[in-house]
N, C-alpha and C positions, 0 to 999 in steps of 0.2 A: 164113435170113431168116424162116422161119415163126415163130421166137421173137418177131420184131418184130411180126408180125400178132397173136400171142397177147397181147402187151403192149397192142397197139392195141385189141383187143376189150375188154380189161378196163379200160383207162384212156382210152378215146376221149372220154368225157364230160369227164373231168378235164383232158385235154390241150386240148380245145376251149376250156374255161373259161380255162385258162392262156394259150392262144394269143390269145384275145380280150383278155385283161387285159394282155398284154405288148406289144400293138401300139405301135410307136414313133410319135413325132410326125412322122417323115419319111414322105412319101407313098410307098406301095408301088407301084412301076411294073413289077413283075414280071408275067409272063404269068398271065392268069386261067385256072385249071384247072377251075373249076366256078362256076356261078351258081345260087344257092339262093334262090328267091323274090326276086330282085333284089339279093341280097347276094353279093358276089364272094368266092371263096376263091382266093388267089393262090398261085403256086408258092413264093414266099418264105415265106408263112404255112405251107404244107405242109411245107417244109423245117424250119421251126421246130418244128412238131409232131413230126416224125420225130426230130429231135435231142433233143427233150424226152423222148420215149418210150424212146430207146435209151441204155443206160448206157455204151455203147462208141462213141465218135465214129467210129472206123473202120468199125464195123458200120453205123452210120447212113449214112455216106458211100457205102459199097458198096450199101446198100439204095436210095439215091437215084440212083445212076449206073449200076449194073450192068444191062445189057440183059436178063439172065436174071431179074431181079427186077421186070420191068415189070408182070406180072400182080398181084403182091403190092402194088406201089405203087398200081395201079388199084383194088384191093380196099380198101386203106386210105383212099384219096381218096374212094371211094364211101361208106365208113363215116362219114367226117368229114362229107361232104355230107348223108348221111341224118340224122346226129345234129343237124346244124344245121337241117335241115328239120323234124325232130320238135320241136325247141325253138321254131321259128317257128310251127308249127301249134298247139302248146300255148298260145302267146301269142294267136294268132288266136281260139282257142276259149275263152280265159279260164281254161284249166287252170292256168296259172302263178299265178293268184290263189287257187286252192283251198287252204284252210288245211292240209288233210292232205298235199297235195303239197309245200307250203312246208316243213312239218315234215320230210318225208322228204328234201328237198333239203338242208335245214340239217344233218341227220344225215350225209348222204353227203359234204357239204362238210367237216364235221369229220373224218370218216374219211379223206378224201383228205389233209387237212392233217396228221393224225397219221401216216399212212403215209409222207408226204414227210419229216417230221421223223425218223422211225425210219430211213428209207432213208439219209438224210444221215449219221446217226450210225453206222449199221452199216458204211458204207463199202463199198468193193469189194475190199479186200484179203482174200485167202484166209488161213485160219488156218495157222500154221506147224505143222510136225510136232511140235515141242516142246509147243505149246498143245494139240494133239490128244491127244498121249500123256498129258499131265497130266489132261485131261478124262476120257480112257479110264480112267486109274488111279482117279480119283474115283468113276467109275461102278462099277468093279469093287469098290472098297471098300464102296460103298453096297449093292451086291448081296450081298456076303459078309455084311455086317451084318444083312441081311434073310433070311439063310439061302438065298441064291440058288444056282442050279446052276453048273456049271463055265462059264467064260467063254472064248470063242474068243480066239486070239492077236490082238494089236493089228492086225497087217498084214492079217489075214483080214477084219476088220470096219472097216477104216480109213474107207471111204466112209460107212458108217452113223455112225461116230463123228463125222465131219466134219458130217454133217447134224444130229446131236444137239447138237453144239457150237454150230452156227449158230442152232438153235432156242432153246437156252438163252441165248445172247447176245442174241437178239432179245427174249426175254422180259425180260431184265435191262434192256435199253435202253428197252423199253416202260414198265416200272415207273419208271425214272429220269425219263422224259419226263413221266409222270403226276405224279410228285412235284414236278418243276420247274414244271409248269403250275399245280398247286394252290398252290405258293408264290408265284407271280407273279400269279395270277388267283384270289384267295380266293373260295371258294364256301361259303355258309352255308345249311344246310338246316333247315327247321322240324323240331321234335323228332319229330313223328309221321311224317316222311319220311326220317329218318336210317336208314342201314343198321346192322346189328348191329355191323359192324366200325368204324363211325365213332365 
């Protein structure tokens, strides 16, 4: 379950934004687990955040119900409450109106959107042995063409090959998303602000 908390630490802000945006019109009558400056965080909302953070529904359910995960649940609930308190405090102090902060939030929001798009396209399926072997052979050929040293057998480096395959796939997906976005949301830059590759 520590994997859940690691996800939570990285995505707590995004999950909070998501959970706030996704509130249904039905009144939430579940138990209140925290009160942050008069705003309630309910058990139903907490469950929604957990299921949003976890790619595996079984893992999420275990996290939510296993007595052994009680401390981790409490830590996540405290992180969510603190995130909400920080946001409330920023509004109270006017920090949410600061132009520099607004630019940073806009950039973070774009990053979260991009990561969500990439994650959806990446999927959860593990690469097959055939895909990994083909990727391995491509890498071996590339290394040979560059005068590389001897390469260990596939089975000895299979875990590293899988990692490299996933990284390359993510890079390809990222490029595809950027191309799609540019096609659907045209951006025109002034001549003196164009990059050399544009």
